[in-house]
C-alpha positions as CSV (number, residue, x, y, z in Angstrom):
1,M,-5.8,7.5,-25.9
2,S,-8.1,10.4,-24.8
3,I,-9.5,12.8,-27.2
4,V,-7.1,15.5,-28.3
5,G,-8.5,19.0,-28.3
6,N,-9.4,21.6,-25.8
7,S,-9.2,19.1,-23.0
8,G,-5.5,18.5,-23.7
9,Y,-3.5,15.5,-22.5
10,R,-4.0,14.0,-19.1
11,V,-1.4,12.4,-16.8
12,L,-2.5,10.5,-13.7
13,I,0.0,9.8,-10.9
14,Y,-0.4,7.3,-8.1
15,S,1.6,8.3,-5.0
16,H,2.3,5.4,-2.7
17,D,1.9,7.2,0.7
18,T,1.3,5.5,4.0
19,F,3.6,7.6,6.2
20,G,6.1,10.3,5.4
21,L,6.5,12.8,2.6
22,G,8.9,11.2,0.2
23,H,6.5,9.8,-2.4
24,L,4.2,12.8,-2.4
25,R,7.0,15.3,-2.8
26,R,8.6,13.3,-5.6
27,C,5.2,13.0,-7.5
28,R,4.5,16.7,-7.0
29,T,7.9,17.7,-8.4
30,I,7.2,15.6,-11.5
31,A,3.7,17.0,-11.9
32,H,4.9,20.6,-11.7
33,A,7.7,19.9,-14.2
34,L,5.3,18.3,-16.7
35,V,2.9,21.3,-16.7
36,S,5.8,23.7,-17.0
37,H,7.2,21.7,-19.9
38,R,3.9,21.4,-21.8
39,D,0.9,23.8,-21.8
40,D,-1.4,21.0,-23.1
41,V,-1.0,18.7,-20.1
42,S,-3.0,18.4,-16.9
43,V,-1.9,16.2,-14.0
44,L,-3.9,14.6,-11.3
45,I,-2.3,13.0,-8.2
46,L,-3.9,10.2,-6.2
47,S,-2.5,10.2,-2.7
48,G,-3.4,9.0,0.8
49,S,-1.1,11.6,2.5
50,P,-2.9,13.3,5.3
51,I,-1.1,16.6,4.7
52,I,-1.3,16.8,0.9
53,G,-3.5,19.9,1.4
54,S,-0.7,21.7,3.1
55,F,1.2,22.0,-0.2
56,E,0.5,24.4,-3.0
57,F,0.0,23.1,-6.5
58,R,0.5,24.9,-9.8
59,S,-2.2,25.5,-12.4
60,R,-3.3,22.3,-14.2
61,V,-2.1,20.1,-11.2
62,D,-4.7,18.8,-8.7
63,F,-5.0,15.9,-6.3
64,V,-7.6,13.3,-5.1
65,R,-7.1,12.4,-1.4
66,I,-7.9,8.8,-0.8
67,P,-8.5,7.5,2.8
68,G,-5.2,7.2,4.6
69,V,-3.6,4.1,6.1
70,I,-0.6,3.6,8.3
71,K,1.8,0.6,8.5
72,L,2.1,-0.9,12.0
73,S,5.3,-2.3,13.5
74,N,4.2,-5.8,12.8
75,G,3.9,-5.0,9.1
76,E,0.1,-4.9,9.0
77,Y,-1.9,-1.8,7.9
78,T,-4.7,0.1,9.7
79,S,-6.8,3.1,9.0
80,L,-5.1,6.4,9.7
81,N,-8.3,8.3,10.8
82,L,-11.4,6.3,10.3
83,N,-12.6,3.7,12.8
84,I,-13.4,1.0,10.3
85,D,-11.8,-2.3,9.3
86,V,-8.7,-2.1,7.2
87,D,-10.1,-4.3,4.5
88,Q,-13.0,-1.9,4.1
89,I,-10.5,1.0,3.9
90,L,-8.5,-0.8,1.2
91,A,-11.6,-1.7,-0.7
92,M,-12.6,2.0,-0.6
93,R,-9.2,3.1,-1.8
94,E,-9.2,0.6,-4.7
95,S,-12.7,1.8,-5.7
96,I,-11.8,5.5,-5.6
97,I,-8.6,4.9,-7.6
98,Q,-10.3,2.9,-10.3
99,H,-13.3,5.3,-10.6
100,T,-11.0,8.3,-10.8
101,A,-9.0,6.7,-13.5
102,D,-12.1,5.7,-15.3
103,V,-13.5,9.2,-15.4
104,F,-10.2,11.1,-15.8
105,N,-9.2,8.7,-18.6
106,P,-5.4,9.5,-18.6
107,D,-3.1,9.2,-21.6
108,I,-0.3,8.3,-19.2
109,F,-0.5,6.6,-15.8
110,I,2.6,6.9,-13.6
111,V,2.7,4.6,-10.5
112,D,5.2,5.5,-7.8
113,K,7.3,2.8,-6.2
114,E,4.8,-0.1,-5.7
115,P,4.1,-1.9,-9.0
116,L,0.6,-3.1,-7.9
117,G,0.0,-0.3,-5.3
118,L,-0.6,-0.8,-1.6
119,R,-1.8,-4.4,-1.1
120,G,-2.5,-4.7,-4.8
121,E,-5.0,-1.8,-4.9
122,V,-3.8,-0.5,-8.3
123,E,-3.9,-3.8,-10.2
124,S,-7.5,-3.5,-11.4
125,T,-6.9,0.1,-12.6
126,L,-3.8,-1.0,-14.5
127,Q,-5.8,-3.8,-16.2
128,M,-8.6,-1.3,-17.1
129,L,-6.2,1.3,-18.5
130,R,-4.1,-1.2,-20.4
131,H,-7.2,-2.2,-22.4
132,R,-7.6,1.5,-23.3
133,R,-4.0,1.7,-24.5
134,T,-3.0,4.2,-21.8
135,R,0.8,4.4,-21.4
136,L,1.6,2.6,-18.1
137,V,4.8,3.8,-16.4
138,M,6.5,2.4,-13.3
139,G,8.5,5.1,-11.5
140,L,11.3,4.0,-9.2
141,R,13.6,6.0,-7.0
142,D,17.3,5.3,-7.3
143,V,17.5,2.8,-4.4
144,M,14.6,0.6,-3.2
145,D,16.3,-1.5,-0.5
146,D,19.1,-4.0,0.1
147,P,18.8,-6.5,-2.8
148,V,18.1,-9.5,-0.6
149,N,15.3,-7.7,1.2
150,L,13.8,-6.3,-2.0
151,R,13.9,-9.7,-3.7
152,E,12.0,-11.3,-0.8
153,E,9.4,-8.4,-0.7
154,W,8.8,-8.4,-4.4
155,D,8.5,-12.2,-4.6
156,R,5.8,-12.0,-1.9
157,K,3.9,-9.1,-3.7
158,Q,4.2,-10.6,-7.2
159,C,5.8,-7.4,-8.4
160,V,8.0,-8.8,-11.2
161,P,5.2,-10.3,-13.3
162,A,3.5,-6.8,-13.1
163,L,6.7,-5.2,-14.6
164,A,6.7,-7.8,-17.4
165,N,3.0,-8.0,-18.2
166,L,1.4,-4.6,-17.3
167,Y,4.0,-1.8,-17.7
168,D,5.2,-0.2,-20.9
169,E,8.1,1.7,-19.3
170,I,10.1,1.8,-16.1
171,W,11.6,5.2,-15.2
172,V,14.4,5.2,-12.6
173,Y,14.9,8.6,-11.0
174,G,18.7,8.2,-10.7
175,L,21.8,7.0,-12.4
176,K,22.9,3.5,-13.1
177,E,26.5,4.5,-12.3
178,I,25.4,5.2,-8.7
179,C,22.6,2.7,-8.0
180,N,20.5,0.0,-9.8
181,P,17.3,-0.2,-7.8
182,L,16.5,-3.7,-9.2
183,E,19.9,-5.2,-8.5
184,G,19.5,-8.8,-7.3
185,I,16.0,-9.2,-8.9
186,D,15.7,-12.0,-11.5
187,L,14.0,-10.0,-14.3
188,P,12.2,-11.7,-17.1
189,P,13.4,-11.0,-20.7
190,G,12.3,-7.6,-21.9
191,V,12.0,-5.9,-18.6
192,E,15.5,-4.3,-18.6
193,E,14.7,-2.9,-22.1
194,K,11.8,-1.0,-20.5
195,M,14.1,0.8,-18.0
196,S,15.2,4.4,-18.5
197,Y,17.6,6.1,-16.1
198,T,16.6,9.7,-15.9
199,G,19.1,11.2,-13.5
200,Y,18.0,12.8,-10.2
201,L,15.1,15.2,-10.0
202,P,16.3,18.7,-9.4
203,R,14.5,21.1,-7.0
204,T,14.0,24.8,-7.0
205,A,13.4,27.4,-4.3
206,T,10.9,29.9,-5.4
207,R,9.0,30.9,-2.3
208,R,9.9,32.5,1.0
209,P,9.7,30.7,4.3
210,A,6.4,31.0,6.2
211,P,6.1,34.4,8.1
212,E,6.4,32.8,11.5
213,H,10.0,31.9,10.7
214,G,11.1,35.6,10.6
215,A,12.4,35.6,14.1
216,L,14.7,32.6,13.7
217,G,17.7,34.6,12.6
218,L,17.7,33.0,9.1
219,E,19.7,35.8,7.6
220,E,22.9,34.6,9.4
221,P,24.7,31.5,8.3
222,Y,22.9,28.4,9.7
223,Y,22.7,24.7,9.1
224,L,19.4,23.0,8.2
225,V,18.7,19.8,10.1
226,T,15.9,18.0,8.3
227,T,14.2,14.7,9.1
228,G,11.7,14.7,6.1
229,G,8.4,13.6,7.5
230,G,10.0,13.1,10.9
231,G,8.3,9.9,11.9
232,D,11.7,8.2,12.1
233,G,13.8,11.3,12.8
234,V,14.1,11.2,16.6
235,N,17.6,9.8,16.7
236,L,19.0,12.4,14.3
237,V,17.5,15.3,16.2
238,D,18.6,14.0,19.5
239,W,22.1,13.5,18.2
240,V,22.3,17.1,16.9
241,I,20.9,18.7,20.0
242,S,23.3,16.6,22.2
243,A,26.2,17.9,20.1
244,Y,25.3,21.5,20.9
245,E,24.7,20.6,24.6
246,T,28.1,19.0,24.7
247,D,29.9,21.7,22.7
248,P,28.2,25.1,23.0
249,D,31.0,26.7,21.0
250,I,30.0,25.1,17.7
251,P,30.4,28.2,15.5
252,V,27.4,27.8,13.2
253,P,23.8,27.7,14.6
254,S,21.2,25.2,13.3
255,L,17.6,25.3,12.4
256,V,15.9,22.0,13.1
257,V,12.8,21.0,11.2
258,L,11.2,18.2,13.2
259,G,8.7,17.0,10.6
260,P,4.9,16.7,10.8
261,F,4.8,13.0,11.6
262,M,7.1,13.1,14.7
263,G,5.2,12.3,17.8
264,P,4.0,15.4,19.8
265,T,5.7,14.2,23.0
266,Q,9.1,14.0,21.3
267,Q,8.5,17.3,19.6
268,N,7.8,19.0,22.9
269,E,10.9,17.4,24.5
270,F,13.2,18.6,21.8
271,M,11.7,22.1,21.9
272,K,12.3,22.4,25.6
273,R,15.9,21.2,25.2
274,A,16.5,23.6,22.3
275,E,15.2,26.6,24.3
276,K,18.2,26.4,26.5
277,I,20.6,26.6,23.6
278,D,21.1,30.0,21.9
279,K,22.4,28.4,18.7
280,L,19.3,26.2,18.1
281,S,16.0,27.1,16.6
282,V,13.2,24.4,16.1
283,I,10.1,24.4,14.0
284,T,7.7,21.6,13.3
285,F,7.1,21.8,9.5
286,D,7.5,24.0,6.5
287,A,6.0,22.9,3.2
288,N,8.6,25.1,1.5
289,V,11.7,23.5,3.0
290,E,13.5,24.0,-0.3
291,V,13.8,27.7,0.6
292,L,15.2,27.0,4.0
293,M,17.8,24.6,2.4
294,H,18.7,27.1,-0.3
295,K,19.5,29.7,2.3
296,S,21.5,27.3,4.6
297,A,25.2,27.0,4.9
298,G,25.0,23.2,5.1
299,V,22.6,20.3,5.7
300,I,22.3,17.5,8.2
301,G,19.7,15.0,7.1
302,M,18.8,11.3,7.0
303,G,19.4,10.8,3.3
304,G,15.9,10.1,1.9
305,Y,15.5,10.5,-1.9
306,N,14.1,14.1,-1.7
307,T,16.6,15.4,0.7
308,F,19.4,14.0,-1.4
309,C,18.0,15.7,-4.5
310,E,17.7,19.0,-2.7
311,I,21.3,18.7,-1.4
312,L,22.5,18.2,-4.9
313,S,20.2,20.9,-6.4
314,F,21.2,23.6,-4.0
315,D,24.8,22.4,-3.9
316,K,25.1,22.2,-0.1
317,P,27.8,20.4,1.9
318,A,25.9,17.7,3.8
319,V,26.3,15.2,6.6
320,I,24.0,12.2,6.0
321,V,22.9,10.0,8.9
322,P,20.9,7.2,7.2
323,R,18.4,5.0,8.9
324,T,18.8,1.3,8.5
325,V,15.4,0.1,9.7
326,P,13.0,-1.0,8.2
327,R,15.0,-0.5,4.9
328,L,18.6,0.0,4.0
329,E,17.7,2.4,1.2
330,Q,19.1,5.5,2.8
331,Y,22.3,3.7,3.8
332,V,22.9,2.3,0.3
333,R,22.3,5.8,-1.2
334,A,24.5,7.6,1.3
335,A,27.4,5.1,1.0
336,A,27.4,5.4,-2.8
337,A,27.2,9.2,-2.5
338,E,30.1,9.4,0.0
339,K,32.2,7.1,-2.2
340,L,31.8,9.6,-5.0
341,G,32.7,12.5,-2.7
342,L,29.2,14.1,-2.8
343,V,28.4,14.0,0.9
344,R,29.8,12.8,4.3
345,M,28.0,9.9,6.0
346,L,27.8,9.3,9.8
347,T,26.3,6.1,11.2
348,E,25.0,5.3,14.6
349,D,27.3,2.3,15.0
350,G,29.3,4.2,17.7
351,G,26.2,4.9,19.7
352,R,25.6,8.6,18.7
353,D,28.6,10.1,20.5
354,P,27.8,13.9,20.8
355,R,31.4,14.7,20.2
356,E,31.4,12.9,16.9
357,M,28.4,15.0,15.7
358,A,30.0,18.2,17.1
359,D,33.1,17.5,15.1
360,A,31.0,17.0,11.9
361,L,29.1,20.2,12.6
362,R,32.4,22.1,13.1
363,G,33.8,20.7,9.8
364,L,30.6,21.1,7.7
365,I,31.2,24.7,6.9
366,H,34.5,23.8,5.3
367,Q,33.4,20.6,3.6
368,P,33.5,20.7,-0.2
369,K,30.2,21.2,-2.0
370,P,28.8,18.4,-4.2
371,S,29.7,20.4,-7.3
372,H,33.4,19.8,-6.8
373,V,32.6,16.3,-8.2
374,T,31.6,16.0,-11.8
375,V,29.0,13.4,-12.5
376,P,27.5,13.6,-16.0
377,N,23.7,14.0,-16.2
378,L,23.5,13.8,-12.4
379,M,20.5,16.2,-12.1
380,G,18.9,15.7,-15.6
381,G,15.9,13.8,-14.3
382,L,13.1,16.3,-15.0
383,D,14.4,17.1,-18.5
384,R,14.5,13.4,-19.3
385,V,11.0,12.8,-17.9
386,G,9.8,15.6,-20.3
387,E,11.5,13.9,-23.2
388,L,9.9,10.5,-22.3
389,V,6.5,12.1,-22.1
390,D,7.0,13.9,-25.5
391,R,7.7,10.6,-27.2
392,W,4.2,9.4,-26.2
393,L,2.2,12.6,-26.5
394,P,2.7,14.2,-29.9
395,P,2.2,18.0,-30.3
396,Q,-1.5,18.8,-30.6
397,M,-3.1,20.2,-33.7
398,A,-4.7,23.6,-33.2
399,A,-8.5,23.4,-33.1
400,E,-10.2,24.7,-36.3
């Protein structure tokens, strides 16, 4: 454990980011909660996200940007920006991660989603910190994938031995009553005892939208259409725009946030279509999407973990259109939430009929809010994470 004193305690978080915003935004939420909970904690985030610099971070939270990679359709990785071999990129990433951990010398190391990191890049760091008696924590979202797919992936990556041999604790950012992320995995003795279900991670809206959004009519009731990072949000946006094209009398307008990773050609096409529709406004990205959701009358989204947490936190009626490729994660989450009465789910099985989406948009304003369903400890995640950290980091003695 690092020296207690003026330097305080240190928490290092590894954010598994190849594409999208999900992991980064979850890690940032946890980091901000920890420094709010404890004035003797500093948090450093390791991330390969190309837009991490677009987000604001609170005092005592900072980040190290490691070279970015992107996953190709064939499952292989390639450099996001640098014209060098992917093996060199991965070697650089591993070296930066280990060197940062060596110097930062954390008391707690939280690894998000991938037990050994991208292509095993965190394993050497885990081994090093384990010898230093750093508390090693595996952080899992509520749903990873369909159990059959997850078992195959984790067998290939040798993830289960890592949970058994390297990690001290496993934090699940959800509720067992809704989803068990390791369902179908043959866990060795002792692993389940390491698991703590925290509840979902609540979000807050503390900042105003960026100034350029002032002309979008955000004071009137509007729906927020959000695709997260946007790299796989084309179908959702097309479906919503088609609904307004087919039914111009939908009573509530929509603000569509395309996402920073949606291709520029698709972005331009959607903006041209939306210009012809009075009830549609389109922007590319807002790092403070929580404010836009807080002000909205309802949400249409894909059902990623962060969007789901925001819908519950701001108590918004929602229509979820989950993706099913390459993972079933969003579908599993949306189906469970719909069964509880928290959201409504639409699937693309019917071929994205514009009238079906138009009916959903017309009904959304009257749809019950998630709060009409009582689920104990549903949004207790950040409080529970604080408690788990407190168990390992005792109050510091005042310096003499």
